[in-house]
N, C-alpha and C positions, 0 to 999 in steps of 0.2 A: 176243336172237338168239345171244349168245355164252356163255350160262350153262353149257353143257355142254362147253365147250372148255378145253383145257389148252395152255398155252404155256410152253416152257422159255426163259427169258430169260437169255442169257449176257452177262456184264459183264466187259470186259477192261480192262487197265491204262492208261487215258488220263484226262486232265483232265476230259473230258466224262462220266466215269463217274457223276458226281453227277446228271446229267440222266436216267440210267436209273432213278433212284428215282422220278421223276415218271412215267415210262413204266410202271413196275411198279404204281404207285398207280392210274393211270387204267385199266389193264387189269383190275385187281382190282375197281374200281368198275363196270366193264362186266360183271362176273360171271365173268371168266375165272379159271381155276385157274392161278396163276403159280408156276412152279418156278424158283428162282434158282440159277444156277451162276456163281461168280466165279472168275476166275483169281487166283493169288497176288498178282500186281501190282495187280489191281483193288482188293484189300482195303487197299492203301496209300493209296488215294484216298477210298474210302467204306467205312465199317464194315459188316460183314455184318448187324449188329443193325438197321441202318436198313431193309434189305430185309425182314428177318424181321418187323419191326414193321408194315411196310406190307402185307405179303402173308399174314402169319400162318402161314407155312410155314418149314420148315428151309431154311437156305441152305447150299449145298454149295460148299466152297472147296478141297477136297483129294480126290484120287482114292482115297486109302487110309483116309480117316476119314469116309466118307459116312454118312448116317443109316442106322441098322440096318434100317429098313423097306424099303430098296431092296436088291434082289438083283441083283448085277452092275449097279451103279447106272447106268453109261453106257448099258447096253442097255435097262434097264427105263425109264429116263427117255426115251430115244429112242422107245420103243414107246408110251409114254403120251402123248407130245406130238402135238398137232394141227399145231403149227408150232414151229420153233426160231428164235428171234430173237437176234441178237448186236448189242447197242447199248450202248456204242460198240464198234466192231471196230477194233483197232489194225492197223497194217501187219504186225506180227509174227504176229498170229493169222490174218490173211488169208493170209499166206505159208504158214503151217503147214497150213491147210485145203486150199489149192491143191496142196500137196505130198502130201496124204493122211496127214499126221502125226496121232498121237493120244497126245501126251505129257502131256496133262492132262485133267481131267474134261470140260471143254467141248469140246475137239477130239475127244475120244472119243465124246461124244454125237453130234456132227455126223457123224462117220464111220459111226456105227451107225444113224443115222436114215434112214427112207425118206419122212419127211414134208417139206413145204416148209421151206427154210431162208432166212431173211431176214437180210441183213447190212447194217448201217448204219455205214459207215466214219467215223472221226474221227481226224484226225492233223494234223501240220504240213503246210503247203501243199507244201513241197519233197518230203516223203515221199509225199504223195498223187500228185503229178505225176511222181514217179520212174518210169521205164519198167518197172522190175521190179514195182512195185505195180500199175501199169496192166495189165501182162501177167497178173499173178495174178488181178486183178479180172475181166478179160476171160475168163480160163480158167474162173472160177467161173460167170460168166454163161452161158457155152457149156454148162456142165454142169447148168444149170437153177436155180442159186442166184438169188435175187432181191436185187438190190443197190439200196439206197436211197441215191442219190448224196448226198455231202456238199454243204453249202451254202457260199456265199461270205460272208465277213465277217471281223471281227476275231478273230484266233486268240490262243492263250495266249501266244505269243511277242510279241504286240503288233502284229504285221504283219497286213496284209489279204491274203486269198487264199482259195482253195478248200480245205476240210478241216474246216470246222465240222460237227458232227453235225447232220443234217437236223432240222428242226423236229419236235418230238414229235408234233404233230398229223399230220404227213406220214407218220411211221413208223406211227402208230396206224391211219391210213387204209389203208396197205399191209397191215397185219396183218388188219384187218377184211375187206378184199377177199379175202385168202387164206383166212381162216377161213370166209367166206361162200360159198366156191366150190361147196359142195354144198348150198346153200340151195334153197328152193322155186322160185326163179327162175333156178337154175343153167342155163347154156346159152342163156338168152334175151338179147335186146338191147332196151333201152327208150330212148326219147328223152324228155327232160324239159326243159321251158322254164321260165325264171324271170325275175323282175324286171319292171320297167315300161319299155316302149320309149319312146324320146325322138324326137320328130318336129321337126326343126330349123326355126326361123323365120328365123334368120340365123346367122352364125358364132358368136354368143354365146348366143342364146336358143333354147329349145325348148318344145314342148308335151309334157307327161308326166303321170304320176300318182304316187301315194304308195307304190307297191309297193316293199317292201324286198328282195324276192327270197328271204326266209328259208324260205318254204314250199317253193319249188322246189328250193332247195339241200338242205333236209332230205329231200326225196323222192329226189334224186339219190344222196345218201349211203346212204339206206335201200335203194335198188335195188342199189347196189354191195355192201352188206353182206349181201344175200340171194342173191348169186351171179351176178347178171346183169351183162352189159356195159351201160354207160350213156353216153349222149352228153348233156351238159348244155349247152343253148343259152341263154345268159344275156344279157339286156339289162343296161345299167349298174347296178351295185350297189356297196356298200361291203364286200361279203363276200369273203374270200379264196377262191381256187379250191380245191375239195375235192381231197384226195389220191386218186390212182389213178382219176381220172375224166377222160374226154375232154371238154375244155371248148371251146366256141366262143362268142366274144363278138361281139355285134351291138349296134347302136344303134336302128335303126328297125324298124317292123313289117314293112316289105317285106324288109329284110335278114333278119329272123327267119323270114319265110315261105320265103325261098330256102334258108336253112340247114336248116330243118325238112324241106322237100321232098327235099333231098339225103340227110339223115340217116335218114329213115323208109324208104328203099328197102330196108333190111335189118333193119328193126325189127319187133318183135312188138307194141309198144304205143307210143302217144304220150300223154304226160301234159302237158297244156297248162296249167301253173301260172302262166305269165307273164301279166301284166296289160298286154296290148297297147293302145296308144292307139287309140281308135275313129276319130279323125279326124287329118288332117295338113294343114298349109298347102298350098294349091294350088300355090304356088311358094315357093321359098326365096331370100331376099335374099342376094346374093353378098358384101355388106359389111354391117357392123353398122348397123341402123336407128337413126337418131338420135332422141333424145327431144325433138323440137321441137314437135309438135302436142299438143293437149290430149287427143285421142282417136286411136285407131288401129283400123282395121278389117282383120280377117284373113278371107280366104275359105278355108274348109276343105272338104276332100273326104274320103270314106271311105277308111280303110286296108284292106288285104286282110284277109279273114276266114280266118285260117289253118286252123282246124279244118274249115271247110267246103270251102275251095279246094284243100287238099293232098290228093291222091288216093293210094289204096293200100289194101292188105288188112292192116289192123292195128287193134288195140283203141284206141278214142279216149276219152280221159278229159278232161273240161272242168271249169272252175271258174266259179262264179257268185258274185261278191262283190256282195251286195245290201244295200240300206238299208231296204227294205220288201217285204212279200209275198214273203219269201225263197224258200219252197218252190214257190209257184206260178210265180214268174218262172224259177226253176231248171228246172222241168218244161218250160216253153215252150222254153227254150234247148236242153234235152236232145233234145226232139222235132225242133226246127227244124234242128239241126246233126247229127242222127242219131248221137248219142253212145251209147257203151256204159255210161258212168257220168258223173255230174256231181256235183261237190262244192260244196255251197252253204254260204255263211256270212253271217251278219248282221254287217256291218262296224261297226254301231253298238253291238254287244254288248260288255260288259266283257271284256277279254282277247282279243278277236277282231279288233281294228282293225289297220290297217297298221303294220308295224314291231314288233308284239308277238311274244313268243316262244311264245305259246300260241294256240290256235284252237278254236273250237266250231263244228263243221260237221255238216251233214246229207248223207249219201251216198244218191243215188237212182240206180237202174239202169234200163235201158230196159224192163224188165218192170214197172216201177212200184214195186218194193220200196224202202222208205224206212228208213234207219237213222240215228237221231238220236244223235250222240255227245256225251258230256259235254265240258267244257273239258279239253283235253289239251295237252301240249307239241306243237310242230309235228312233231317226230320221231315221236311216238306217233300223230299223225294220219296221217303218211306211211305208217306200217306198216299202219294200218287200211285205207288206200286200196289198198296193195299186196296185202293179204289178198284184196280183191275182184278185183284184176287177176289174181293167181295162180289164183284159183278159175275165172275165165273161161278163162284159158289152159289149165287142166287138163281142161277139158270135152272 
């Protein structure tokens, strides 16, 4: 989705400059054309050759010795960019931008651009917390700059505090969201569920399933990258929260139903990738059940059927994880729950089981059209599903 995008990556003079090399590499792997602009101070921390090797483009380090192919480089770069990213951004560079200064190539590009500017600060905790830096940052936010807040952790000084460059995946998520703003789902809002719900037996034990949540998280990221707002409602997983995505964490099927019912009130589509438990204990013990008896009997009752019970005018996409008669069982579920699409997969197939990074699915729509997909990564599967959703929304 990013193959036709251009990002100007500005690197300023802080210890975290070495992390910008990883960011440049990952953007290049995404198919983004990355143009590197380094301040003089940045070159003292990382050699321009590093970025040239990673991006295969010229690295600009000086306003007056820019590559000959650029005409009025700061202007041409700003016009070519779909986004300008500064990572790391020092307190000095933030202050210059806030004051409207253009005394080097990077600040000149920022002053000349009309595209979104993403700033990821990194500095000593005292510098970050200084009222001057906070005022400058607030000023930039008010002007529409996107600030990726620094994280908390061990700093170069050896002390703990706020000022660490945000995780590269967080910065990447922000960039992808910005670049996807004009995608085929731009202006839409989707709700995605993920993970396997847990129905408590007592304070220690629960009934659950093997869902990893990977498919739902891949869907949420794909929705974000195609320009839509997304609410990710997740049962417990081991996955980190995706960047620039509204996340709601729940445990039980009933909690998920309540969260979905609230979120879909303004949604265009609900993609129910979560594997909700079908049954829950009729009652939950208030204290841990002791392992005294040889056997234990639990009385179970049905959990809410979220896709059926949540009302509203939105596209409904369900999933069917089956171990036999995959397509036939998926069709029954599609009809019974009055879905627009259902995504069926054989959980016994190689590469399609719980926890895998790949999936082999069949997509069936309410008209009976069937599309059998080959084994793909879950992100590729997510985009195939969203192709169908975008098609329906566009009718």
